All heavy atoms as atom14 arrays in JSON, in Angstrom:
{
  "sequence": "MTRDYRPAYQRVLDDLQERIAAGDLKPGDMVPSEGELAEEHGISRGSV",
  "atom14_mask": [
    [1, 1, 1, 1, 1, 1, 1, 1, 0, 0, 0, 0, 0, 0],
    [1, 1, 1, 1, 1, 1, 1, 0, 0, 0, 0, 0, 0, 0],
    [1, 1, 1, 1, 1, 1, 1, 1, 1, 1, 1, 0, 0, 0],
    [1, 1, 1, 1, 1, 1, 1, 1, 0, 0, 0, 0, 0, 0],
    [1, 1, 1, 1, 1, 1, 1, 1, 1, 1, 1, 1, 0, 0],
    [1, 1, 1, 1, 1, 1, 1, 1, 1, 1, 1, 0, 0, 0],
    [1, 1, 1, 1, 1, 1, 1, 0, 0, 0, 0, 0, 0, 0],
    [1, 1, 1, 1, 1, 0, 0, 0, 0, 0, 0, 0, 0, 0],
    [1, 1, 1, 1, 1, 1, 1, 1, 1, 1, 1, 1, 0, 0],
    [1, 1, 1, 1, 1, 1, 1, 1, 1, 0, 0, 0, 0, 0],
    [1, 1, 1, 1, 1, 1, 1, 1, 1, 1, 1, 0, 0, 0],
    [1, 1, 1, 1, 1, 1, 1, 0, 0, 0, 0, 0, 0, 0],
    [1, 1, 1, 1, 1, 1, 1, 1, 0, 0, 0, 0, 0, 0],
    [1, 1, 1, 1, 1, 1, 1, 1, 0, 0, 0, 0, 0, 0],
    [1, 1, 1, 1, 1, 1, 1, 1, 0, 0, 0, 0, 0, 0],
    [1, 1, 1, 1, 1, 1, 1, 1, 0, 0, 0, 0, 0, 0],
    [1, 1, 1, 1, 1, 1, 1, 1, 1, 0, 0, 0, 0, 0],
    [1, 1, 1, 1, 1, 1, 1, 1, 1, 0, 0, 0, 0, 0],
    [1, 1, 1, 1, 1, 1, 1, 1, 1, 1, 1, 0, 0, 0],
    [1, 1, 1, 1, 1, 1, 1, 1, 0, 0, 0, 0, 0, 0],
    [1, 1, 1, 1, 1, 0, 0, 0, 0, 0, 0, 0, 0, 0],
    [1, 1, 1, 1, 1, 0, 0, 0, 0, 0, 0, 0, 0, 0],
    [1, 1, 1, 1, 0, 0, 0, 0, 0, 0, 0, 0, 0, 0],
    [1, 1, 1, 1, 1, 1, 1, 1, 0, 0, 0, 0, 0, 0],
    [1, 1, 1, 1, 1, 1, 1, 1, 0, 0, 0, 0, 0, 0],
    [1, 1, 1, 1, 1, 1, 1, 1, 1, 0, 0, 0, 0, 0],
    [1, 1, 1, 1, 1, 1, 1, 0, 0, 0, 0, 0, 0, 0],
    [1, 1, 1, 1, 0, 0, 0, 0, 0, 0, 0, 0, 0, 0],
    [1, 1, 1, 1, 1, 1, 1, 1, 0, 0, 0, 0, 0, 0],
    [1, 1, 1, 1, 1, 1, 1, 1, 0, 0, 0, 0, 0, 0],
    [1, 1, 1, 1, 1, 1, 1, 0, 0, 0, 0, 0, 0, 0],
    [1, 1, 1, 1, 1, 1, 1, 0, 0, 0, 0, 0, 0, 0],
    [1, 1, 1, 1, 1, 1, 0, 0, 0, 0, 0, 0, 0, 0],
    [1, 1, 1, 1, 1, 1, 1, 1, 1, 0, 0, 0, 0, 0],
    [1, 1, 1, 1, 0, 0, 0, 0, 0, 0, 0, 0, 0, 0],
    [1, 1, 1, 1, 1, 1, 1, 1, 1, 0, 0, 0, 0, 0],
    [1, 1, 1, 1, 1, 1, 1, 1, 0, 0, 0, 0, 0, 0],
    [1, 1, 1, 1, 1, 0, 0, 0, 0, 0, 0, 0, 0, 0],
    [1, 1, 1, 1, 1, 1, 1, 1, 1, 0, 0, 0, 0, 0],
    [1, 1, 1, 1, 1, 1, 1, 1, 1, 0, 0, 0, 0, 0],
    [1, 1, 1, 1, 1, 1, 1, 1, 1, 1, 0, 0, 0, 0],
    [1, 1, 1, 1, 0, 0, 0, 0, 0, 0, 0, 0, 0, 0],
    [1, 1, 1, 1, 1, 1, 1, 1, 0, 0, 0, 0, 0, 0],
    [1, 1, 1, 1, 1, 1, 0, 0, 0, 0, 0, 0, 0, 0],
    [1, 1, 1, 1, 1, 1, 1, 1, 1, 1, 1, 0, 0, 0],
    [1, 1, 1, 1, 0, 0, 0, 0, 0, 0, 0, 0, 0, 0],
    [1, 1, 1, 1, 1, 1, 0, 0, 0, 0, 0, 0, 0, 0],
    [1, 1, 1, 1, 1, 1, 1, 0, 0, 0, 0, 0, 0, 0]
  ],
  "atom14_positions": [
    [[0.8, -1.15, 0.08], [0.01, -0.06, 0.02], [0.94, 1.28, 0.0], [1.83, 1.33, 0.79], [-0.88, -0.01, 1.17], [-1.81, 1.11, 1.31], [-3.18, 0.94, 2.48], [-2.53, 1.69, 3.92], [0.0, 0.0, 0.0], [0.0, 0.0, 0.0], [0.0, 0.0, 0.0], [0.0, 0.0, 0.0], [0.0, 0.0, 0.0], [0.0, 0.0, 0.0]],
    [[0.62, 2.25, -0.82], [1.33, 3.43, -0.9], [0.7, 4.51, -0.15], [-0.57, 4.58, -0.03], [1.58, 3.88, -2.4], [0.19, 4.14, -2.95], [2.21, 2.91, -3.23], [0.0, 0.0, 0.0], [0.0, 0.0, 0.0], [0.0, 0.0, 0.0], [0.0, 0.0, 0.0], [0.0, 0.0, 0.0], [0.0, 0.0, 0.0], [0.0, 0.0, 0.0]],
    [[1.53, 5.32, 0.53], [0.93, 6.42, 1.29], [0.69, 7.59, 0.43], [1.47, 7.93, -0.46], [1.92, 6.81, 2.39], [1.52, 7.91, 3.22], [2.0, 7.88, 4.54], [1.55, 9.11, 5.17], [1.12, 9.25, 6.37], [0.94, 8.23, 7.08], [0.67, 10.33, 6.86], [0.0, 0.0, 0.0], [0.0, 0.0, 0.0], [0.0, 0.0, 0.0]],
    [[-0.44, 8.23, 0.68], [-0.84, 9.46, -0.14], [-0.48, 10.7, 0.75], [-0.97, 10.96, 1.78], [-2.34, 9.47, -0.28], [-2.84, 10.62, -1.2], [-2.12, 11.48, -1.53], [-3.96, 10.47, -1.73], [0.0, 0.0, 0.0], [0.0, 0.0, 0.0], [0.0, 0.0, 0.0], [0.0, 0.0, 0.0], [0.0, 0.0, 0.0], [0.0, 0.0, 0.0]],
    [[0.52, 11.46, 0.23], [1.15, 12.57, 0.93], [0.35, 13.94, 0.64], [0.82, 14.86, 1.14], [2.56, 12.69, 0.79], [3.36, 11.57, 1.41], [3.77, 10.44, 0.62], [3.6, 11.56, 2.75], [4.42, 9.43, 1.18], [4.27, 10.55, 3.33], [4.7, 9.45, 2.64], [5.36, 8.5, 3.17], [0.0, 0.0, 0.0], [0.0, 0.0, 0.0]],
    [[-0.66, 13.85, -0.22], [-1.41, 15.18, -0.45], [-2.03, 15.65, 0.76], [-2.61, 14.73, 1.53], [-2.45, 14.92, -1.53], [-1.83, 14.61, -2.85], [-2.93, 14.16, -3.9], [-3.66, 13.04, -3.44], [-4.76, 12.59, -3.92], [-5.44, 13.33, -4.79], [-5.43, 11.49, -3.42], [0.0, 0.0, 0.0], [0.0, 0.0, 0.0], [0.0, 0.0, 0.0]],
    [[-2.22, 16.89, 0.93], [-3.03, 17.49, 2.07], [-4.35, 16.9, 2.01], [-4.99, 16.55, 0.94], [-2.9, 18.9, 1.92], [-1.83, 19.21, 0.92], [-1.67, 17.99, 0.13], [0.0, 0.0, 0.0], [0.0, 0.0, 0.0], [0.0, 0.0, 0.0], [0.0, 0.0, 0.0], [0.0, 0.0, 0.0], [0.0, 0.0, 0.0], [0.0, 0.0, 0.0]],
    [[-5.14, 16.79, 3.18], [-6.45, 16.18, 3.22], [-7.49, 17.05, 2.26], [-8.21, 16.4, 1.58], [-6.96, 16.28, 4.73], [0.0, 0.0, 0.0], [0.0, 0.0, 0.0], [0.0, 0.0, 0.0], [0.0, 0.0, 0.0], [0.0, 0.0, 0.0], [0.0, 0.0, 0.0], [0.0, 0.0, 0.0], [0.0, 0.0, 0.0], [0.0, 0.0, 0.0]],
    [[-7.33, 18.43, 2.26], [-8.18, 19.18, 1.45], [-7.99, 18.87, 0.04], [-9.03, 18.81, -0.81], [-8.07, 20.61, 1.81], [-6.76, 21.16, 1.29], [-6.68, 21.68, -0.08], [-5.7, 21.3, 2.02], [-5.5, 22.17, -0.54], [-4.52, 21.85, 1.54], [-4.4, 22.32, 0.33], [-3.25, 22.78, -0.14], [0.0, 0.0, 0.0], [0.0, 0.0, 0.0]],
    [[-6.78, 18.54, -0.4], [-6.57, 18.22, -1.79], [-7.21, 16.84, -2.16], [-7.61, 16.74, -3.22], [-5.05, 18.28, -2.1], [-4.69, 18.14, -3.54], [-5.09, 19.3, -4.3], [-4.76, 20.42, -4.01], [-5.87, 19.16, -5.38], [0.0, 0.0, 0.0], [0.0, 0.0, 0.0], [0.0, 0.0, 0.0], [0.0, 0.0, 0.0], [0.0, 0.0, 0.0]],
    [[-7.11, 15.96, -1.25], [-7.71, 14.67, -1.53], [-9.14, 14.64, -1.69], [-9.81, 14.11, -2.6], [-7.37, 13.61, -0.41], [-5.91, 13.31, -0.33], [-5.58, 12.18, 0.51], [-6.05, 12.33, 1.88], [-5.29, 12.78, 2.9], [-4.11, 13.14, 2.6], [-5.84, 12.83, 4.22], [0.0, 0.0, 0.0], [0.0, 0.0, 0.0], [0.0, 0.0, 0.0]],
    [[-9.86, 15.56, -0.87], [-11.27, 15.81, -1.02], [-11.58, 16.45, -2.35], [-12.42, 16.01, -3.1], [-11.91, 16.69, 0.06], [-13.31, 17.03, -0.07], [-11.71, 15.91, 1.43], [0.0, 0.0, 0.0], [0.0, 0.0, 0.0], [0.0, 0.0, 0.0], [0.0, 0.0, 0.0], [0.0, 0.0, 0.0], [0.0, 0.0, 0.0], [0.0, 0.0, 0.0]],
    [[-10.87, 17.45, -2.69], [-11.05, 18.23, -4.0], [-10.87, 17.27, -5.11], [-11.67, 17.25, -6.01], [-10.01, 19.41, -4.17], [-9.97, 20.12, -5.48], [-11.4, 20.84, -5.68], [-8.89, 21.12, -5.42], [0.0, 0.0, 0.0], [0.0, 0.0, 0.0], [0.0, 0.0, 0.0], [0.0, 0.0, 0.0], [0.0, 0.0, 0.0], [0.0, 0.0, 0.0]],
    [[-9.84, 16.43, -5.15], [-9.51, 15.49, -6.21], [-10.66, 14.47, -6.3], [-11.17, 14.12, -7.42], [-8.25, 14.88, -6.0], [-6.98, 15.81, -6.18], [-7.22, 16.85, -6.79], [-5.95, 15.28, -5.81], [0.0, 0.0, 0.0], [0.0, 0.0, 0.0], [0.0, 0.0, 0.0], [0.0, 0.0, 0.0], [0.0, 0.0, 0.0], [0.0, 0.0, 0.0]],
    [[-11.13, 14.03, -5.16], [-12.3, 13.09, -5.12], [-13.56, 13.61, -5.76], [-14.19, 13.05, -6.65], [-12.6, 12.71, -3.79], [-13.82, 11.66, -3.67], [-13.78, 10.65, -4.41], [-14.67, 12.06, -2.85], [0.0, 0.0, 0.0], [0.0, 0.0, 0.0], [0.0, 0.0, 0.0], [0.0, 0.0, 0.0], [0.0, 0.0, 0.0], [0.0, 0.0, 0.0]],
    [[-13.82, 14.93, -5.49], [-15.08, 15.5, -6.04], [-14.81, 15.86, -7.51], [-15.84, 15.59, -8.3], [-15.29, 16.9, -5.31], [-15.83, 16.78, -3.81], [-15.93, 18.09, -3.17], [-17.18, 16.01, -3.8], [0.0, 0.0, 0.0], [0.0, 0.0, 0.0], [0.0, 0.0, 0.0], [0.0, 0.0, 0.0], [0.0, 0.0, 0.0], [0.0, 0.0, 0.0]],
    [[-13.74, 16.21, -7.96], [-13.42, 16.36, -9.36], [-13.52, 15.13, -10.15], [-14.18, 14.93, -11.29], [-12.08, 16.93, -9.6], [-11.99, 18.44, -9.24], [-10.57, 18.94, -9.29], [-9.58, 18.33, -9.1], [-10.47, 20.3, -9.51], [0.0, 0.0, 0.0], [0.0, 0.0, 0.0], [0.0, 0.0, 0.0], [0.0, 0.0, 0.0], [0.0, 0.0, 0.0]],
    [[-13.1, 13.89, -9.56], [-13.23, 12.62, -10.14], [-14.61, 12.22, -10.26], [-15.09, 11.7, -11.32], [-12.53, 11.54, -9.43], [-10.95, 11.69, -9.46], [-10.25, 10.83, -8.59], [-10.77, 9.89, -7.92], [-9.0, 11.05, -8.42], [0.0, 0.0, 0.0], [0.0, 0.0, 0.0], [0.0, 0.0, 0.0], [0.0, 0.0, 0.0], [0.0, 0.0, 0.0]],
    [[-15.39, 12.53, -9.19], [-16.94, 12.21, -9.27], [-17.66, 12.95, -10.43], [-18.49, 12.52, -11.04], [-17.55, 12.51, -7.92], [-17.16, 11.6, -6.79], [-17.87, 11.95, -5.56], [-17.32, 11.33, -4.35], [-17.98, 11.37, -3.14], [-19.21, 11.9, -3.0], [-17.44, 10.9, -2.12], [0.0, 0.0, 0.0], [0.0, 0.0, 0.0], [0.0, 0.0, 0.0]],
    [[-17.23, 14.21, -10.59], [-17.87, 15.06, -11.67], [-17.42, 14.51, -13.0], [-18.3, 14.34, -13.9], [-17.48, 16.57, -11.46], [-18.09, 17.01, -10.15], [-17.76, 17.29, -12.72], [-17.5, 18.45, -9.7], [0.0, 0.0, 0.0], [0.0, 0.0, 0.0], [0.0, 0.0, 0.0], [0.0, 0.0, 0.0], [0.0, 0.0, 0.0], [0.0, 0.0, 0.0]],
    [[-16.15, 14.22, -13.15], [-15.63, 13.76, -14.45], [-16.3, 12.36, -14.74], [-16.65, 12.08, -15.9], [-14.16, 13.51, -14.4], [0.0, 0.0, 0.0], [0.0, 0.0, 0.0], [0.0, 0.0, 0.0], [0.0, 0.0, 0.0], [0.0, 0.0, 0.0], [0.0, 0.0, 0.0], [0.0, 0.0, 0.0], [0.0, 0.0, 0.0], [0.0, 0.0, 0.0]],
    [[-16.59, 11.47, -13.81], [-17.1, 10.17, -13.99], [-18.6, 10.26, -14.24], [-19.36, 9.33, -14.58], [-16.85, 9.32, -12.87], [0.0, 0.0, 0.0], [0.0, 0.0, 0.0], [0.0, 0.0, 0.0], [0.0, 0.0, 0.0], [0.0, 0.0, 0.0], [0.0, 0.0, 0.0], [0.0, 0.0, 0.0], [0.0, 0.0, 0.0], [0.0, 0.0, 0.0]],
    [[-19.26, 11.41, -13.9], [-20.65, 11.58, -14.1], [-21.44, 11.28, -12.96], [-22.7, 11.26, -12.99], [0.0, 0.0, 0.0], [0.0, 0.0, 0.0], [0.0, 0.0, 0.0], [0.0, 0.0, 0.0], [0.0, 0.0, 0.0], [0.0, 0.0, 0.0], [0.0, 0.0, 0.0], [0.0, 0.0, 0.0], [0.0, 0.0, 0.0], [0.0, 0.0, 0.0]],
    [[-20.77, 10.96, -11.76], [-21.49, 10.65, -10.52], [-22.2, 11.87, -9.93], [-23.1, 11.73, -9.22], [-20.47, 10.01, -9.55], [-19.94, 8.63, -10.04], [-20.76, 7.98, -10.85], [-18.89, 8.23, -9.72], [0.0, 0.0, 0.0], [0.0, 0.0, 0.0], [0.0, 0.0, 0.0], [0.0, 0.0, 0.0], [0.0, 0.0, 0.0], [0.0, 0.0, 0.0]],
    [[-21.55, 13.01, -10.23], [-22.14, 14.38, -9.79], [-22.4, 15.17, -11.03], [-21.47, 15.42, -11.82], [-21.16, 15.09, -8.87], [-21.03, 14.58, -7.44], [-19.98, 15.41, -6.71], [-22.38, 14.78, -6.73], [0.0, 0.0, 0.0], [0.0, 0.0, 0.0], [0.0, 0.0, 0.0], [0.0, 0.0, 0.0], [0.0, 0.0, 0.0], [0.0, 0.0, 0.0]],
    [[-23.69, 15.35, -11.16], [-24.17, 16.17, -12.42], [-24.59, 17.55, -12.08], [-24.89, 17.78, -10.86], [-25.24, 15.39, -13.07], [-24.81, 13.94, -13.58], [-26.02, 13.22, -14.16], [-25.66, 11.85, -14.63], [-25.25, 10.91, -13.5], [0.0, 0.0, 0.0], [0.0, 0.0, 0.0], [0.0, 0.0, 0.0], [0.0, 0.0, 0.0], [0.0, 0.0, 0.0]],
    [[-24.7, 18.46, -12.99], [-25.25, 19.82, -12.72], [-26.6, 19.65, -12.02], [-27.45, 18.91, -12.49], [-25.41, 20.43, -13.97], [-24.29, 19.74, -14.9], [-24.23, 18.38, -14.44], [0.0, 0.0, 0.0], [0.0, 0.0, 0.0], [0.0, 0.0, 0.0], [0.0, 0.0, 0.0], [0.0, 0.0, 0.0], [0.0, 0.0, 0.0], [0.0, 0.0, 0.0]],
    [[-26.73, 20.36, -10.93], [-27.93, 20.36, -10.17], [-27.98, 19.36, -8.98], [-28.88, 19.47, -8.12], [0.0, 0.0, 0.0], [0.0, 0.0, 0.0], [0.0, 0.0, 0.0], [0.0, 0.0, 0.0], [0.0, 0.0, 0.0], [0.0, 0.0, 0.0], [0.0, 0.0, 0.0], [0.0, 0.0, 0.0], [0.0, 0.0, 0.0], [0.0, 0.0, 0.0]],
    [[-26.98, 18.37, -9.03], [-26.95, 17.35, -7.92], [-26.46, 18.03, -6.61], [-25.67, 19.02, -6.68], [-25.98, 16.24, -8.3], [-26.53, 15.29, -9.25], [-27.75, 15.31, -9.58], [-25.74, 14.38, -9.69], [0.0, 0.0, 0.0], [0.0, 0.0, 0.0], [0.0, 0.0, 0.0], [0.0, 0.0, 0.0], [0.0, 0.0, 0.0], [0.0, 0.0, 0.0]],
    [[-26.88, 17.54, -5.58], [-26.29, 17.95, -4.25], [-24.97, 17.46, -4.03], [-24.8, 16.29, -4.3], [-27.39, 17.48, -3.05], [-28.69, 18.06, -3.16], [-28.76, 19.79, -2.6], [-28.39, 19.65, -0.82], [0.0, 0.0, 0.0], [0.0, 0.0, 0.0], [0.0, 0.0, 0.0], [0.0, 0.0, 0.0], [0.0, 0.0, 0.0], [0.0, 0.0, 0.0]],
    [[-23.99, 18.26, -3.65], [-22.69, 17.86, -3.27], [-22.83, 17.25, -1.88], [-23.7, 17.75, -0.96], [-21.82, 19.1, -3.2], [-20.37, 18.74, -2.74], [-21.73, 19.7, -4.6], [0.0, 0.0, 0.0], [0.0, 0.0, 0.0], [0.0, 0.0, 0.0], [0.0, 0.0, 0.0], [0.0, 0.0, 0.0], [0.0, 0.0, 0.0], [0.0, 0.0, 0.0]],
    [[-22.1, 16.22, -1.55], [-22.16, 15.59, -0.21], [-21.88, 16.74, 0.9], [-21.15, 17.54, 0.65], [-21.1, 14.52, -0.17], [-20.99, 14.09, -1.63], [-21.2, 15.43, -2.36], [0.0, 0.0, 0.0], [0.0, 0.0, 0.0], [0.0, 0.0, 0.0], [0.0, 0.0, 0.0], [0.0, 0.0, 0.0], [0.0, 0.0, 0.0], [0.0, 0.0, 0.0]],
    [[-22.57, 16.57, 2.01], [-22.29, 17.58, 3.06], [-20.91, 17.51, 3.59], [-20.13, 16.54, 3.45], [-23.33, 17.29, 4.29], [-22.9, 16.13, 4.92], [0.0, 0.0, 0.0], [0.0, 0.0, 0.0], [0.0, 0.0, 0.0], [0.0, 0.0, 0.0], [0.0, 0.0, 0.0], [0.0, 0.0, 0.0], [0.0, 0.0, 0.0], [0.0, 0.0, 0.0]],
    [[-20.56, 18.6, 4.33], [-19.24, 18.6, 5.05], [-19.05, 17.4, 5.93], [-17.97, 16.77, 5.86], [-19.2, 19.9, 5.83], [-17.92, 20.37, 6.24], [-18.04, 21.76, 6.99], [-18.45, 21.78, 8.24], [-17.85, 22.71, 6.32], [0.0, 0.0, 0.0], [0.0, 0.0, 0.0], [0.0, 0.0, 0.0], [0.0, 0.0, 0.0], [0.0, 0.0, 0.0]],
    [[-20.01, 17.07, 6.66], [-19.95, 15.91, 7.51], [-19.71, 14.62, 6.87], [-18.95, 13.7, 7.22], [0.0, 0.0, 0.0], [0.0, 0.0, 0.0], [0.0, 0.0, 0.0], [0.0, 0.0, 0.0], [0.0, 0.0, 0.0], [0.0, 0.0, 0.0], [0.0, 0.0, 0.0], [0.0, 0.0, 0.0], [0.0, 0.0, 0.0], [0.0, 0.0, 0.0]],
    [[-20.53, 14.42, 5.73], [-20.41, 13.2, 4.94], [-19.03, 13.04, 4.36], [-18.37, 11.99, 4.37], [-21.45, 13.14, 3.8], [-22.88, 13.05, 4.35], [-23.88, 13.23, 3.3], [-23.64, 14.12, 2.3], [-25.01, 12.69, 3.36], [0.0, 0.0, 0.0], [0.0, 0.0, 0.0], [0.0, 0.0, 0.0], [0.0, 0.0, 0.0], [0.0, 0.0, 0.0]],
    [[-18.43, 14.2, 3.77], [-17.11, 14.21, 3.2], [-16.11, 13.78, 4.17], [-15.18, 13.09, 3.98], [-16.88, 15.47, 2.43], [-17.64, 15.69, 1.15], [-17.43, 17.11, 0.57], [-17.24, 14.79, 0.11], [0.0, 0.0, 0.0], [0.0, 0.0, 0.0], [0.0, 0.0, 0.0], [0.0, 0.0, 0.0], [0.0, 0.0, 0.0], [0.0, 0.0, 0.0]],
    [[-16.22, 14.39, 5.38], [-15.27, 14.17, 6.43], [-15.29, 12.74, 6.85], [-14.17, 12.13, 7.03], [-15.51, 15.08, 7.76], [0.0, 0.0, 0.0], [0.0, 0.0, 0.0], [0.0, 0.0, 0.0], [0.0, 0.0, 0.0], [0.0, 0.0, 0.0], [0.0, 0.0, 0.0], [0.0, 0.0, 0.0], [0.0, 0.0, 0.0], [0.0, 0.0, 0.0]],
    [[-16.45, 12.17, 7.03], [-16.53, 10.73, 7.38], [-16.08, 9.81, 6.33], [-15.27, 8.88, 6.66], [-17.97, 10.35, 7.66], [-18.12, 9.01, 8.17], [-19.59, 8.72, 8.74], [-20.23, 9.66, 9.1], [-19.99, 7.55, 8.51], [0.0, 0.0, 0.0], [0.0, 0.0, 0.0], [0.0, 0.0, 0.0], [0.0, 0.0, 0.0], [0.0, 0.0, 0.0]],
    [[-16.37, 10.13, 5.07], [-15.87, 9.33, 3.91], [-14.27, 9.3, 3.84], [-13.78, 8.32, 3.66], [-16.35, 9.89, 2.61], [-17.76, 9.64, 2.28], [-18.28, 10.35, 0.97], [-17.39, 10.6, 0.15], [-19.53, 10.57, 0.87], [0.0, 0.0, 0.0], [0.0, 0.0, 0.0], [0.0, 0.0, 0.0], [0.0, 0.0, 0.0], [0.0, 0.0, 0.0]],
    [[-13.72, 10.37, 4.16], [-12.25, 10.46, 4.01], [-11.52, 10.39, 5.32], [-10.35, 10.38, 5.28], [-11.91, 11.85, 3.43], [-12.3, 11.95, 1.98], [-11.56, 11.59, 0.88], [-13.53, 12.47, 1.37], [-12.28, 11.84, -0.28], [-13.43, 12.34, 0.07], [0.0, 0.0, 0.0], [0.0, 0.0, 0.0], [0.0, 0.0, 0.0], [0.0, 0.0, 0.0]],
    [[-12.3, 10.12, 6.41], [-11.65, 9.88, 7.72], [-10.88, 11.23, 8.18], [-9.74, 11.01, 8.7], [0.0, 0.0, 0.0], [0.0, 0.0, 0.0], [0.0, 0.0, 0.0], [0.0, 0.0, 0.0], [0.0, 0.0, 0.0], [0.0, 0.0, 0.0], [0.0, 0.0, 0.0], [0.0, 0.0, 0.0], [0.0, 0.0, 0.0], [0.0, 0.0, 0.0]],
    [[-11.32, 12.4, 7.92], [-10.75, 13.64, 8.3], [-11.7, 14.48, 9.13], [-12.93, 14.16, 9.13], [-10.18, 14.41, 7.11], [-11.32, 14.73, 6.05], [-9.09, 13.59, 6.34], [-10.82, 15.54, 4.91], [0.0, 0.0, 0.0], [0.0, 0.0, 0.0], [0.0, 0.0, 0.0], [0.0, 0.0, 0.0], [0.0, 0.0, 0.0], [0.0, 0.0, 0.0]],
    [[-11.27, 15.53, 9.62], [-12.09, 16.5, 10.35], [-12.89, 17.4, 9.37], [-12.55, 17.52, 8.26], [-11.29, 17.36, 11.28], [-10.55, 18.26, 10.51], [0.0, 0.0, 0.0], [0.0, 0.0, 0.0], [0.0, 0.0, 0.0], [0.0, 0.0, 0.0], [0.0, 0.0, 0.0], [0.0, 0.0, 0.0], [0.0, 0.0, 0.0], [0.0, 0.0, 0.0]],
    [[-14.06, 17.86, 9.92], [-14.84, 18.81, 9.03], [-14.1, 20.12, 8.68], [-14.28, 20.59, 7.55], [-16.13, 19.16, 9.8], [-17.1, 17.94, 9.87], [-18.31, 18.23, 10.67], [-19.1, 19.41, 10.08], [-20.15, 20.02, 10.59], [-20.63, 19.51, 11.76], [-20.7, 21.02, 9.98], [0.0, 0.0, 0.0], [0.0, 0.0, 0.0], [0.0, 0.0, 0.0]],
    [[-13.22, 20.45, 9.5], [-12.42, 21.59, 9.29], [-11.51, 21.42, 8.11], [-11.19, 22.36, 7.31], [0.0, 0.0, 0.0], [0.0, 0.0, 0.0], [0.0, 0.0, 0.0], [0.0, 0.0, 0.0], [0.0, 0.0, 0.0], [0.0, 0.0, 0.0], [0.0, 0.0, 0.0], [0.0, 0.0, 0.0], [0.0, 0.0, 0.0], [0.0, 0.0, 0.0]],
    [[-10.9, 20.15, 7.92], [-10.2, 19.92, 6.77], [-11.02, 19.93, 5.43], [-10.45, 20.29, 4.41], [-9.49, 18.65, 6.92], [-8.57, 18.57, 7.97], [0.0, 0.0, 0.0], [0.0, 0.0, 0.0], [0.0, 0.0, 0.0], [0.0, 0.0, 0.0], [0.0, 0.0, 0.0], [0.0, 0.0, 0.0], [0.0, 0.0, 0.0], [0.0, 0.0, 0.0]],
    [[-12.25, 19.57, 5.58], [-13.11, 19.57, 4.37], [-13.3, 21.02, 3.94], [-13.23, 21.33, 2.82], [-14.47, 18.96, 4.61], [-15.39, 19.05, 3.53], [-14.22, 17.44, 4.94], [0.0, 0.0, 0.0], [0.0, 0.0, 0.0], [0.0, 0.0, 0.0], [0.0, 0.0, 0.0], [0.0, 0.0, 0.0], [0.0, 0.0, 0.0], [0.0, 0.0, 0.0]]
  ]
}
């Protein structure tokens, strides 16, 4: 397993961009909440 050294906020941003590119998030869709993103990524809400 390789370690991801990107800052937490960058990992969240990259994840959202990937979801948009994949079509999982479309115009008009709700973006996951701050709490949901924090839980998904195992980080604090402040990092989100």
